[in-house]
C-alpha positions as CSV (number, residue, x, y, z in Angstrom):
1,M,16.0,0.8,11.7
2,K,13.0,2.2,13.7
3,L,9.4,2.7,12.6
4,R,7.7,5.6,14.3
5,V,4.0,6.3,14.0
6,L,2.6,9.8,14.2
7,G,-0.9,9.1,13.0
8,S,-2.8,6.1,11.5
9,S,-6.5,7.0,11.0
10,S,-8.9,9.0,9.0
11,S,-7.8,12.0,11.0
12,G,-4.3,11.8,9.5
13,N,-1.6,9.3,8.5
14,S,2.1,9.8,9.0
15,Y,5.0,7.3,9.6
16,A,8.8,7.5,9.5
17,L,11.5,4.9,8.9
18,I,14.7,6.0,10.7
19,S,17.9,4.1,9.9
20,D,20.6,3.5,12.4
21,S,22.7,6.2,10.6
22,G,19.8,8.7,11.1
23,E,18.5,8.7,7.5
24,I,14.7,9.1,7.3
25,L,12.1,8.0,4.9
26,A,8.7,9.6,5.5
27,I,5.5,7.7,4.6
28,E,2.4,9.8,4.0
29,A,1.9,13.5,4.7
30,G,-1.4,13.6,6.4
31,V,-0.4,15.0,9.8
32,K,0.7,18.6,10.6
33,F,4.3,19.1,9.5
34,M,5.2,20.6,12.9
35,D,4.2,17.4,14.6
36,F,6.2,15.4,12.1
37,K,9.3,17.5,12.8
38,K,8.9,16.8,16.5
39,M,8.6,13.0,15.8
40,I,11.9,13.0,14.0
41,D,13.6,15.2,16.6
42,W,13.7,18.1,14.2
43,K,16.2,16.4,11.9
44,I,14.7,17.6,8.7
45,A,18.0,17.5,6.8
46,N,18.0,13.7,7.3
47,V,14.8,13.1,5.4
48,S,15.6,11.7,2.0
49,G,12.0,11.9,0.8
50,C,8.3,11.3,1.5
51,I,6.2,8.7,-0.3
52,V,2.4,9.3,-0.5
53,S,-0.2,6.6,-1.3
54,H,-2.9,8.9,-2.8
55,E,-4.5,12.3,-2.9
56,H,-6.9,12.2,0.0
57,G,-6.2,14.8,2.7
58,D,-5.6,12.3,5.6
59,H,-2.6,11.1,3.6
60,A,-1.5,14.1,1.6
61,R,-2.8,17.3,3.2
62,Y,0.6,18.7,4.3
63,I,2.8,17.9,1.3
64,K,3.3,21.6,0.6
65,D,5.0,22.0,4.0
66,F,7.2,19.0,3.2
67,M,8.2,20.4,-0.1
68,K,8.8,23.9,1.3
69,S,11.3,22.3,3.7
70,G,13.2,20.8,0.7
71,I,11.8,17.3,1.1
72,P,10.9,15.6,-2.2
73,V,7.5,14.0,-2.3
74,Y,7.0,10.9,-4.5
75,T,3.6,9.5,-5.7
76,A,1.7,8.2,-8.7
77,F,1.2,10.3,-11.9
78,E,-2.5,10.6,-11.3
79,T,-2.0,11.6,-7.7
80,Q,0.6,14.2,-8.8
81,T,-2.0,15.8,-11.1
82,A,-4.6,15.9,-8.4
83,L,-2.3,17.3,-5.8
84,E,-1.0,19.9,-8.1
85,T,-4.6,21.0,-8.7
86,I,-5.3,21.0,-4.9
87,T,-2.1,22.5,-3.5
88,G,-0.2,24.0,-6.4
89,E,2.8,21.8,-5.6
90,R,4.4,19.5,-8.2
91,T,5.5,16.2,-6.7
92,I,7.8,13.7,-8.3
93,A,5.7,11.1,-10.2
94,I,7.0,7.5,-10.1
95,P,5.5,4.8,-12.4
96,P,4.1,1.6,-10.9
97,R,6.3,-1.5,-10.6
98,R,9.4,0.6,-11.3
99,T,12.1,0.7,-8.6
100,R,13.2,4.1,-7.3
101,Q,16.2,4.8,-5.1
102,I,15.4,7.4,-2.4
103,G,18.6,7.8,-0.4
104,S,19.5,4.4,0.8
105,F,15.9,3.2,0.6
106,T,14.8,1.2,-2.4
107,V,11.1,1.9,-3.2
108,T,8.8,0.0,-5.6
109,P,5.3,1.3,-5.9
110,F,2.3,-0.8,-7.1
111,N,-1.3,-0.1,-7.8
112,V,-4.0,-1.1,-5.3
113,P,-7.8,-0.7,-5.7
114,H,-9.1,2.1,-3.5
115,D,-12.2,3.1,-5.4
116,T,-13.3,3.7,-9.0
117,E,-11.8,7.3,-9.3
118,I,-8.8,7.5,-7.1
119,E,-5.3,6.1,-8.0
120,C,-3.6,4.6,-4.9
121,Y,-0.2,3.1,-4.4
122,G,1.1,0.4,-2.1
123,Y,4.9,0.3,-1.6
124,L,7.6,-2.4,-1.3
125,I,10.4,-0.7,0.7
126,E,13.8,-2.3,1.0
127,H,16.9,-1.3,3.1
128,E,19.9,-3.3,4.1
129,E,19.1,-2.8,7.8
130,M,15.5,-4.1,7.7
131,G,15.1,-6.2,4.6
132,K,11.7,-5.9,2.9
133,L,8.7,-4.0,4.1
134,L,5.2,-4.0,2.5
135,F,3.1,-0.9,3.1
136,L,-0.6,-1.1,2.1
137,T,-3.3,1.4,3.0
138,D,-6.7,2.5,1.7
139,L,-7.3,-0.5,-0.5
140,E,-10.0,-3.0,-0.9
141,Y,-7.6,-5.9,-1.5
142,C,-4.1,-6.6,-2.9
143,R,-4.0,-8.2,-6.3
144,Y,-0.3,-9.1,-6.1
145,D,1.4,-12.1,-4.6
146,F,4.5,-11.4,-2.5
147,S,4.7,-14.8,-0.9
148,N,7.8,-15.9,-2.7
149,M,9.7,-12.7,-1.6
150,K,9.8,-13.7,2.1
151,V,9.2,-10.2,3.4
152,E,10.4,-9.3,6.9
153,H,7.8,-6.6,7.7
154,I,4.1,-5.9,6.8
155,M,2.2,-2.7,7.4
156,V,-1.3,-3.4,6.3
157,E,-4.7,-1.7,6.7
158,A,-7.3,-3.5,8.8
159,N,-9.9,-0.8,8.7
160,Y,-13.1,-2.6,9.7
161,S,-14.9,-5.7,10.7
162,M,-18.3,-6.4,9.1
163,D,-19.6,-7.3,12.5
164,L,-19.0,-3.7,13.6
165,V,-20.0,-1.8,10.4
166,D,-23.2,0.3,10.4
167,R,-24.8,-0.5,7.1
168,N,-26.7,2.7,7.2
169,E,-23.7,5.0,7.5
170,P,-23.3,7.5,4.7
171,N,-20.0,6.2,3.5
172,Y,-20.9,2.5,3.7
173,E,-20.2,1.7,0.0
174,H,-16.9,3.7,0.1
175,R,-15.8,1.8,3.2
176,L,-16.3,-1.6,1.5
177,R,-14.7,-0.5,-1.9
178,G,-12.0,1.7,-0.6
179,H,-10.8,0.1,2.6
180,M,-9.5,-3.3,3.6
181,S,-11.5,-5.4,6.1
182,L,-9.9,-7.4,8.9
183,Y,-10.9,-10.6,7.1
184,T,-9.1,-9.5,3.9
185,A,-6.1,-8.3,5.9
186,L,-5.8,-11.6,7.7
187,K,-5.9,-13.5,4.4
188,F,-3.1,-11.3,3.1
189,I,-1.0,-11.7,6.2
190,Q,-1.5,-15.5,6.2
191,K,-0.5,-15.7,2.6
192,N,2.7,-13.7,3.2
193,D,3.6,-15.2,6.6
194,N,7.0,-16.9,6.6
195,P,9.9,-17.7,9.0
196,A,11.6,-14.4,8.2
197,L,8.6,-12.3,9.0
198,R,9.5,-10.2,12.1
199,N,6.7,-7.5,12.4
200,V,3.1,-7.0,11.4
201,V,1.6,-3.6,12.0
202,L,-2.1,-3.1,11.5
203,I,-2.8,0.5,10.3
204,H,-5.7,2.8,9.6
205,L,-8.3,1.2,11.9
206,S,-11.7,2.8,11.8
207,D,-12.7,4.6,15.0
208,T,-16.3,3.3,14.6
209,S,-15.9,-0.1,12.9
210,G,-12.5,-1.3,14.2
211,D,-11.6,-2.9,17.6
212,P,-7.8,-2.7,18.3
213,A,-7.9,-5.4,21.0
214,L,-9.9,-7.8,18.9
215,F,-7.9,-7.1,15.7
216,L,-4.6,-7.7,17.6
217,Q,-5.9,-10.9,19.0
218,R,-7.2,-12.2,15.7
219,T,-3.9,-11.3,14.0
220,K,-1.8,-13.1,16.6
221,K,-3.8,-16.2,16.1
222,T,-3.3,-16.0,12.3
223,I,0.5,-15.7,12.5
224,K,2.2,-19.1,12.3
225,Y,5.9,-18.3,12.7
226,G,5.8,-15.9,15.7
227,A,6.1,-12.4,14.2
228,N,5.5,-9.5,16.5
229,V,2.0,-7.9,16.0
230,Y,1.2,-4.2,16.6
231,V,-1.8,-1.8,16.1
232,A,-0.5,1.5,14.9
233,E,-1.2,4.4,17.1
234,K,0.5,7.7,17.8
235,G,3.8,7.2,19.6
236,L,4.3,3.6,18.6
237,E,8.0,2.7,17.8
238,V,8.9,-0.6,16.4
239,D,12.4,-2.2,15.9
240,M,12.6,-3.0,12.2
241,N,16.2,-4.3,12.1
242,L,16.9,-7.7,10.6
243,C,18.8,-8.7,13.7
244,P,17.2,-7.6,17.0
245,F,20.6,-7.6,18.8
C-alpha cells in the first residue's frame, strides 16, 4: 500500500491510497481532476471511490469531475445536501460511525468539530495490507479515543502554532475553531502512539501560521515508539504496508 499526496493546504487537498494490486481509494477532491489522474498514472478504472471530509472547496471543489468519470463520492448527509446545492451532483451519503465497504477498503466515518455550521467527517480506514489508518482534517479537536485500537497510521491536521498566528488576521476565529493546532495534534498523536504505529503524516499546514521543519521536529520528539513522521506536500509517497519488506 502506498499513500500519495497531491495537495495538502488551503489551496487544495487530495490524497490517494494505492494497494499492491492497484486498487485506489481517493481521499478529498480539492485539486484539479487532471492532476489527480496524473498522480494515479491515469488508472481511473482502479479507483473504487472518493471520500470527502466536508463541503469547503479546498476539499470538494472537483467532485463533479470525479463523478463524471464514474467514481462514487462518499460523504456526510449534510455535506451531500450542501454539495448538491453547489455543484448539482448527488454524492453517496454515509452515516457517522457506520462502517462502509468501498472496494477492499473498509471506511468508518465519524463527526469532528470544524465550526458551528459545517458538518465534517474524520475517517478510520482499514485494509488488510496496511491495517488501520486515521484521517483527520479541518477539525478543532477529536472527541473520540482510538488508543485501544492500536492504529498503524495517522494522518492528522497540524494547521498552526499559536506562536505564529497573527491575531489580527480576518479569519482568526475560524482558524481556532475550525482547525487543529500543533499542540492539539501532538496531544492526539501522543494518546494514540503505540508499538504498532508505523507512520504519522502531518497534513493541512497553514502557509502563514505553520512551520514544516519545526512541526516535524516537535512531532518526532513526541513519538515514543519510533514511527516515521512526514509533513504532507505535493509528491510525497509513503509506504503504508504493515510489513515494510
